[in-house]
Structures are given as structure tokens and as C-alpha cells.
Residue frames as a rotation matrix with the C-alpha (Angstrom) as fourth column:
UNK 1
0.774 -0.487 0.404 -13.01
0.141 0.755 0.640 -36.87
-0.617 -0.439 0.653 -3.80
UNK 2
0.326 -0.749 -0.577 -9.47
-0.910 -0.413 0.023 -36.42
-0.255 0.518 -0.817 -5.08
UNK 3
0.998 -0.063 -0.025 -8.19
0.050 0.934 -0.354 -39.27
0.046 0.352 0.935 -7.22
UNK 4
0.345 -0.931 0.118 -4.65
-0.375 -0.022 0.927 -40.42
-0.860 -0.364 -0.357 -6.50
UNK 5
0.617 -0.283 -0.735 -2.36
-0.701 0.226 -0.676 -41.25
0.357 0.932 -0.059 -9.40
UNK 6
0.167 -0.494 -0.853 -1.22
0.147 0.868 -0.474 -44.62
0.975 -0.047 0.218 -8.05
UNK 7
0.844 0.050 -0.534 0.04
0.519 0.176 0.837 -45.30
0.136 -0.983 0.122 -4.56
UNK 8
0.480 -0.671 0.565 2.40
-0.237 -0.720 -0.653 -42.58
0.844 0.180 -0.505 -3.38
UNK 9
0.983 -0.032 0.179 3.30
-0.170 0.194 0.966 -44.30
-0.065 -0.980 0.186 -0.13
UNK 10
0.520 -0.845 0.122 6.65
0.836 0.533 0.129 -45.58
-0.175 0.035 0.984 -1.38
UNK 11
0.141 -0.487 0.862 7.65
0.548 -0.687 -0.478 -42.13
0.825 0.540 0.170 -2.69
UNK 12
0.597 0.141 0.790 6.87
-0.468 -0.738 0.485 -40.39
0.652 -0.659 -0.375 0.59
UNK 13
0.948 -0.316 0.043 8.62
0.166 0.605 0.779 -43.25
-0.272 -0.731 0.626 2.60
UNK 14
0.360 -0.867 0.345 11.71
0.868 0.176 -0.464 -42.77
0.341 0.466 0.816 0.42
UNK 15
0.176 -0.248 0.952 11.89
-0.051 -0.969 -0.243 -39.09
0.983 -0.006 -0.184 1.35
UNK 16
0.811 0.161 0.562 11.43
-0.548 -0.125 0.827 -39.89
0.204 -0.979 -0.013 5.09
UNK 17
0.868 -0.496 0.036 14.09
0.458 0.826 0.329 -42.62
-0.193 -0.269 0.944 4.86
UNK 18
0.299 -0.793 0.530 16.59
0.731 -0.167 -0.662 -40.33
0.614 0.586 0.529 3.17
UNK 19
-0.264 -0.327 0.908 16.41
-0.222 -0.895 -0.387 -37.55
0.939 -0.303 0.164 5.74
UNK 20
-0.472 0.070 -0.879 16.64
0.779 0.499 -0.379 -38.34
0.412 -0.864 -0.290 9.51
UNK 21
-0.776 0.218 -0.592 14.30
0.400 -0.555 -0.729 -36.58
-0.488 -0.803 0.343 11.86
UNK 22
-0.736 0.675 -0.061 11.32
-0.450 -0.420 0.788 -36.17
0.506 0.607 0.612 9.42
UNK 23
-0.783 0.494 0.379 8.16
-0.247 0.312 -0.917 -36.64
-0.571 -0.812 -0.122 11.44
UNK 24
0.086 0.913 0.398 5.41
0.425 0.328 -0.844 -36.35
-0.901 0.241 -0.360 8.82
UNK 25
-0.952 -0.259 -0.164 4.98
-0.049 -0.401 0.915 -35.83
-0.303 0.879 0.369 5.08
UNK 26
-0.006 0.994 0.110 1.68
0.376 0.104 -0.921 -34.74
-0.927 0.036 -0.374 3.56
UNK 27
-0.939 -0.091 0.333 0.68
0.345 -0.284 0.895 -34.23
0.013 0.954 0.298 -0.08
UNK 28
-0.208 0.893 -0.398 -2.31
0.491 -0.257 -0.833 -31.88
-0.846 -0.369 -0.385 -0.39
UNK 29
0.020 0.369 0.929 -4.42
0.970 -0.232 0.071 -30.16
0.242 0.900 -0.363 -2.95
UNK 30
-0.726 -0.352 0.591 -4.46
0.342 -0.930 -0.133 -26.40
0.596 0.105 0.796 -3.33
UNK 31
0.009 0.789 0.614 -7.74
-0.488 -0.533 0.691 -26.14
0.873 -0.306 0.380 -1.48
UNK 32
-0.339 -0.345 0.875 -6.32
-0.921 -0.068 -0.383 -28.01
0.192 -0.936 -0.294 1.54
UNK 33
0.791 0.589 0.167 -7.44
-0.609 0.782 0.130 -31.65
-0.054 -0.205 0.977 1.12
UNK 34
-0.123 -0.834 0.538 -5.02
-0.652 0.477 0.589 -34.38
-0.748 -0.278 -0.603 2.08
UNK 35
0.459 0.176 -0.871 -4.11
-0.837 0.414 -0.358 -36.53
0.298 0.893 0.338 -0.93
UNK 36
0.515 -0.416 -0.749 -1.48
0.313 0.905 -0.288 -38.73
0.798 -0.086 0.596 0.77
UNK 37
0.587 -0.393 0.708 0.65
-0.772 -0.535 0.344 -38.88
0.244 -0.748 -0.617 3.90
UNK 38
0.283 -0.563 -0.776 3.49
0.278 0.823 -0.496 -40.70
0.918 -0.076 0.389 5.51
UNK 39
-0.694 -0.525 -0.493 4.11
0.578 0.003 -0.816 -40.86
0.430 -0.851 0.301 9.25
UNK 40
-0.960 0.204 0.194 2.42
-0.279 -0.786 -0.552 -39.09
0.040 -0.584 0.811 12.05
UNK 41
-0.520 0.850 0.085 -1.31
0.318 0.284 -0.905 -38.97
-0.793 -0.443 -0.418 12.95
UNK 42
-0.493 0.393 0.776 -3.94
0.850 0.029 0.525 -38.78
0.184 0.919 -0.349 10.15
UNK 43
0.606 0.754 -0.253 -5.81
0.793 -0.598 0.118 -36.09
-0.063 -0.272 -0.960 12.01
UNK 44
0.148 -0.677 -0.721 -2.61
0.183 -0.698 0.692 -33.95
-0.972 -0.234 0.021 12.24
UNK 45
-0.752 -0.419 0.509 -2.13
0.530 0.075 0.845 -34.55
-0.392 0.905 0.166 8.50
UNK 46
0.029 0.850 0.526 -5.63
0.955 -0.179 0.237 -33.23
0.296 0.496 -0.817 7.77
UNK 47
0.758 0.228 -0.611 -5.15
0.469 -0.841 0.268 -30.15
-0.453 -0.490 -0.744 9.92
UNK 48
-0.288 -0.912 -0.293 -1.78
0.231 -0.363 0.903 -29.45
-0.929 0.193 0.315 8.21
UNK 49
-0.578 0.126 0.807 -3.36
0.816 0.115 0.566 -29.80
-0.022 0.985 -0.169 4.81
UNK 50
0.494 0.849 0.188 -6.05
0.846 -0.519 0.120 -27.33
0.199 0.100 -0.975 5.68
UNK 51
0.570 -0.367 -0.735 -3.58
0.281 -0.754 0.594 -24.89
-0.772 -0.545 -0.327 7.15
UNK 52
-0.453 -0.841 0.297 -1.32
0.505 0.033 0.863 -25.22
-0.735 0.541 0.409 4.13
UNK 53
0.063 0.587 0.807 -4.10
0.990 -0.142 0.026 -23.95
0.130 0.797 -0.590 1.83
UNK 54
0.924 0.350 -0.152 -4.06
0.377 -0.899 0.224 -20.66
-0.058 -0.264 -0.963 3.58
UNK 55
0.362 -0.895 -0.260 -0.32
0.132 -0.227 0.965 -20.55
-0.923 -0.384 0.036 3.92
UNK 56
-0.427 -0.485 0.763 0.31
0.789 0.213 0.576 -21.15
-0.442 0.848 0.292 0.17
UNK 57
0.453 0.649 0.611 -2.24
0.833 -0.553 -0.029 -18.45
0.319 0.522 -0.791 -0.68
UNK 58
0.906 -0.161 -0.391 -0.59
0.136 -0.764 0.631 -16.00
-0.400 -0.625 -0.671 1.68
UNK 59
-0.020 -0.992 0.122 2.86
0.339 0.108 0.934 -16.85
-0.940 0.060 0.335 0.27
UNK 60
-0.210 0.005 0.978 1.70
0.977 0.027 0.210 -16.32
-0.026 1.000 -0.011 -3.26
UNK 61
0.839 0.505 0.202 0.34
0.501 -0.862 0.075 -12.88
0.212 0.038 -0.976 -2.32
UNK 62
0.606 -0.705 -0.369 3.68
-0.038 -0.489 0.872 -11.98
-0.795 -0.514 -0.323 -0.85
UNK 63
-0.212 -0.702 0.680 5.51
0.662 0.408 0.628 -13.33
-0.719 0.584 0.378 -3.89
UNK 64
0.296 0.422 0.857 3.49
0.934 -0.318 -0.166 -11.12
0.202 0.849 -0.488 -6.15
UNK 65
0.990 0.028 -0.139 4.91
0.067 -0.957 0.284 -8.08
-0.125 -0.290 -0.949 -4.32
UNK 66
0.212 -0.977 -0.009 8.47
0.248 0.045 0.968 -9.05
-0.945 -0.207 0.252 -5.01
UNK 67
0.346 -0.064 -0.936 9.84
-0.764 -0.599 -0.241 -7.18
-0.545 0.798 -0.256 -8.11
UNK 68
-0.302 -0.418 -0.856 10.28
-0.929 0.331 0.166 -9.44
0.214 0.846 -0.489 -11.11
UNK 69
-0.743 0.123 0.658 8.49
-0.262 0.851 -0.455 -12.35
-0.616 -0.510 -0.600 -9.37
UNK 70
-0.790 0.548 -0.275 6.11
-0.144 0.270 0.952 -14.45
0.596 0.792 -0.134 -11.32
UNK 71
-0.227 0.751 0.620 3.93
-0.926 -0.364 0.102 -14.55
0.302 -0.551 0.778 -8.16
UNK 72
0.539 0.383 -0.750 4.15
-0.279 0.922 0.269 -18.29
0.795 0.064 0.604 -7.77
UNK 73
0.449 -0.359 0.818 4.98
-0.861 0.072 0.504 -19.78
-0.240 -0.931 -0.277 -4.35
UNK 74
0.227 -0.460 -0.859 7.68
-0.480 0.714 -0.509 -22.41
0.847 0.528 -0.059 -4.67
UNK 75
-0.141 -0.367 -0.920 8.89
0.612 0.698 -0.372 -23.00
0.778 -0.615 0.126 -1.21
UNK 76
0.435 0.200 0.878 7.96
-0.560 -0.703 0.438 -21.78
0.705 -0.682 -0.194 2.33
UNK 77
-0.217 -0.493 -0.843 10.16
0.548 0.653 -0.523 -22.78
0.808 -0.575 0.128 5.35
UNK 78
0.560 0.363 0.745 9.09
-0.480 -0.591 0.649 -22.05
0.675 -0.721 -0.157 8.90
UNK 79
-0.356 -0.707 -0.611 11.58
0.272 0.547 -0.792 -22.59
0.894 -0.448 -0.002 11.71
UNK 80
0.556 0.579 0.596 10.30
-0.494 -0.346 0.798 -22.83
0.668 -0.738 0.094 15.28
UNK 81
-0.354 -0.597 0.720 11.68
-0.931 0.295 -0.213 -24.04
-0.086 -0.746 -0.660 18.54
UNK 82
-0.012 0.322 0.947 11.59
-0.372 0.877 -0.303 -27.77
-0.928 -0.356 0.109 18.10
UNK 83
-0.198 -0.100 0.975 11.74
0.632 0.747 0.205 -28.12
-0.749 0.657 -0.085 14.41
UNK 84
-0.824 -0.132 -0.551 10.94
-0.325 -0.686 0.651 -27.00
-0.464 0.716 0.522 10.90
UNK 85
0.260 0.860 0.440 7.96
0.325 0.351 -0.878 -26.96
-0.909 0.371 -0.189 8.51
UNK 86
-0.836 -0.495 -0.236 8.39
-0.099 -0.289 0.952 -26.98
-0.539 0.820 0.193 4.72
UNK 87
0.367 0.899 0.239 5.71
0.222 0.165 -0.961 -26.39
-0.904 0.405 -0.139 2.04
UNK 88
-0.692 -0.673 -0.260 6.68
-0.176 -0.193 0.965 -26.81
-0.700 0.714 0.015 -1.59
UNK 89
0.329 0.737 -0.590 4.67
-0.847 -0.046 -0.529 -26.50
-0.417 0.674 0.609 -4.79
UNK 90
-0.507 -0.483 0.714 4.60
-0.339 0.873 0.350 -30.09
-0.792 -0.065 -0.606 -6.15
UNK 91
-0.803 0.306 0.511 2.69
0.595 0.465 0.656 -30.15
-0.037 0.831 -0.555 -9.43
UNK 92
-0.689 0.609 0.392 -0.49
-0.130 -0.636 0.760 -28.61
0.713 0.473 0.518 -10.84
UNK 93
0.227 0.843 0.488 -2.70
-0.607 -0.269 0.748 -27.80
0.762 -0.466 0.451 -7.84
UNK 94
0.800 -0.024 -0.599 -0.70
0.382 0.790 0.480 -29.99
0.462 -0.613 0.641 -5.41
UNK 95
0.320 -0.696 0.642 1.80
-0.775 -0.582 -0.245 -29.23
0.544 -0.420 -0.726 -2.58
UNK 96
0.264 -0.409 -0.874 4.26
0.492 0.836 -0.242 -31.29
0.830 -0.366 0.422 -0.54
UNK 97
0.447 -0.075 0.891 4.54
-0.660 -0.700 0.272 -30.49
0.603 -0.710 -0.363 3.15
UNK 98
0.073 -0.570 -0.818 7.05
0.459 0.748 -0.480 -31.83
0.885 -0.341 0.316 5.70
UNK 99
0.836 0.066 0.545 7.23
-0.469 -0.431 0.771 -31.55
0.286 -0.900 -0.329 9.42
UNK 100
0.332 -0.789 -0.518 10.71
0.348 0.612 -0.710 -32.19
0.877 0.055 0.478 10.82
UNK 101
0.765 -0.058 -0.641 12.49
0.642 -0.001 0.766 -32.09
-0.045 -0.998 0.037 14.16
UNK 102
0.906 -0.376 -0.192 15.13
-0.336 -0.918 0.211 -29.60
-0.256 -0.126 -0.958 15.25
UNK 103
0.060 -0.944 0.326 18.01
-0.210 0.307 0.928 -31.93
-0.976 -0.124 -0.180 14.44
UNK 104
0.634 0.242 0.735 17.09
0.598 0.449 -0.664 -32.30
-0.490 0.860 0.140 10.81
UNK 105
-0.609 -0.793 -0.008 19.54
0.533 -0.416 0.737 -31.06
-0.588 0.444 0.676 8.13
UNK 106
0.143 0.760 -0.634 17.44
0.015 -0.643 -0.766 -28.06
-0.990 0.100 -0.103 6.95
UNK 107
-0.209 -0.279 -0.937 19.18
-0.852 -0.419 0.314 -27.81
-0.480 0.864 -0.150 3.59
UNK 108
-0.984 -0.176 0.016 18.91
-0.150 0.880 0.450 -31.57
-0.093 0.441 -0.893 2.89
UNK 109
-0.296 0.940 0.168 15.12
0.438 0.290 -0.851 -31.50
-0.849 -0.178 -0.498 3.43
UNK 110
0.384 0.473 -0.793 14.59
-0.403 -0.687 -0.605 -28.77
-0.831 0.552 -0.073 0.82
UNK 111
-0.457 -0.624 -0.634 17.00
-0.854 0.108 0.509 -30.43
-0.249 0.774 -0.583 -1.61
UNK 112
-0.952 0.093 0.293 15.34
0.107 0.994 0.031 -33.89
-0.288 0.060 -0.956 -1.27
UNK 113
-0.002 0.990 -0.144 11.89
0.271 -0.138 -0.953 -32.36
-0.962 -0.041 -0.268 -1.56
UNK 114
0.197 0.017 -0.980 12.90
-0.766 -0.622 -0.164 -30.59
-0.612 0.783 -0.109 -4.75
UNK 115
-0.831 -0.511 -0.219 14.48
-0.544 0.667 0.508 -33.79
-0.113 0.542 -0.833 -6.16
UNK 116
-0.666 0.636 0.389 11.26
0.418 0.750 -0.512 -35.71
-0.617 -0.178 -0.766 -5.33
UNK 117
0.277 0.818 -0.504 9.04
-0.012 -0.521 -0.853 -33.07
-0.961 0.243 -0.135 -7.05
UNK 118
-0.096 -0.374 -0.922 11.18
-0.922 -0.316 0.224 -33.08
-0.375 0.872 -0.315 -10.14
UNK 119
-0.948 -0.316 0.018 11.23
-0.296 0.905 0.307 -36.86
-0.113 0.286 -0.952 -10.37
UNK 120
-0.711 0.702 -0.018 7.57
0.702 0.712 0.025 -37.51
0.031 0.005 -1.000 -9.67
UNK 121
-0.868 0.349 -0.354 5.84
-0.217 -0.907 -0.362 -34.18
-0.447 -0.237 0.862 -10.00
UNK 122
-0.612 0.671 -0.419 3.29
-0.546 0.024 0.837 -35.67
0.572 0.741 0.352 -12.48
UNK 123
-0.371 0.446 -0.814 2.14
0.529 0.822 0.209 -37.97
0.763 -0.353 -0.542 -9.69
UNK 124
-0.566 0.065 -0.822 1.78
0.738 -0.405 -0.540 -35.03
-0.368 -0.912 0.181 -7.30
UNK 125
-0.936 0.315 0.158 -1.03
-0.173 -0.803 0.571 -33.26
0.307 0.507 0.806 -9.04
UNK 126
-0.554 0.828 -0.082 -4.57
0.435 0.204 -0.877 -32.57
-0.710 -0.522 -0.474 -8.07
UNK 127
-0.660 0.361 0.659 -7.08
0.635 -0.201 0.746 -32.04
0.402 0.911 -0.097 -10.81
UNK 128
-0.887 0.368 0.280 -9.40
-0.440 -0.858 -0.266 -29.09
0.143 -0.359 0.922 -10.36
UNK 129
-0.729 0.684 -0.004 -12.69
0.606 0.643 -0.468 -29.96
-0.318 -0.344 -0.884 -8.73
UNK 130
-0.798 0.593 0.109 -15.98
-0.374 -0.629 0.682 -28.96
0.472 0.503 0.724 -10.21
UNK 131
0.205 0.962 0.180 -19.22
-0.713 0.021 0.701 -29.09
0.670 -0.272 0.690 -8.17
UNK 132
0.350 -0.112 0.930 -17.39
-0.858 0.361 0.366 -31.01
-0.376 -0.926 0.030 -5.36
UNK 133
0.926 -0.064 0.372 -16.10
0.164 0.956 -0.244 -33.68
-0.340 0.287 0.896 -7.76
UNK 134
-0.085 -0.996 -0.033 -12.58
0.093 -0.041 0.995 -34.40
-0.992 0.081 0.096 -8.88
UNK 135
0.374 0.221 -0.901 -11.91
-0.721 -0.542 -0.432 -33.13
-0.584 0.811 -0.043 -12.41
């Protein structure tokens, strides 16, 4: 079980309120477990969290091939017909994911996510788990 550092609902709601056309926000651990969410269906949030674990690992592998890179994934953006997906490193062992519609201001989403991570990154951490327990 992952222990939350306080209730993050208000933080996630603030991000959703600041940027029109955000559908869902998920905070997840590096191993793909949902820590918190705002908006959308809980089952979708769980599937996104699981998929993000693989995506952040793949992005880190690609980052390590970029000359002078530290190999750390900071932000992944996927644009598809109908909207955008963002995945941002958000603290030690934690990530912030956002699903947004096609009318979203793509630059504003990334900017607000970064602002949120800087302001409250300490709350968006997931301690390492040992033997299936939170650290």
C-alpha cells in the first residue's frame, strides 16, 4: 500500500480548474500504482497508471541515448486525434499524468504541470516498497 502525504485532491483539482479541457489527472508511483486521481473513471486511472510505468521506463531508455543527457525522463507528451496525454516526473518515485481534450492549450498544460510539481513536489513522492510494503 502506498501512503499518501496528505490529501492531494485539492492540488489536482486546482490544476484541472486552471486549464480548460483536462479530463483526468493521475498521480502514480514508478511501478504503476495509482496514488491519487482527479476526474474520470477510477478504472481508467488505474489502467493509465499501469501503462505509465512502462512508458516512463521506455522514455528513460530513450533519454539515455541522447548525448549529454542524464537519462532521466522529465516529460512525455503524446498527441493523438482527440487530445493529448502528458506524463511528468513529479518527485522521488512518482509521476503526474494528464489526459486532455483536443481543444486544450498544450503549452499551458505542460507549464501548469511543471508549476505544480515545483510547488508541491514533496507531496508527490512515492517511497520505495520493500516486500510489497510501502517504505
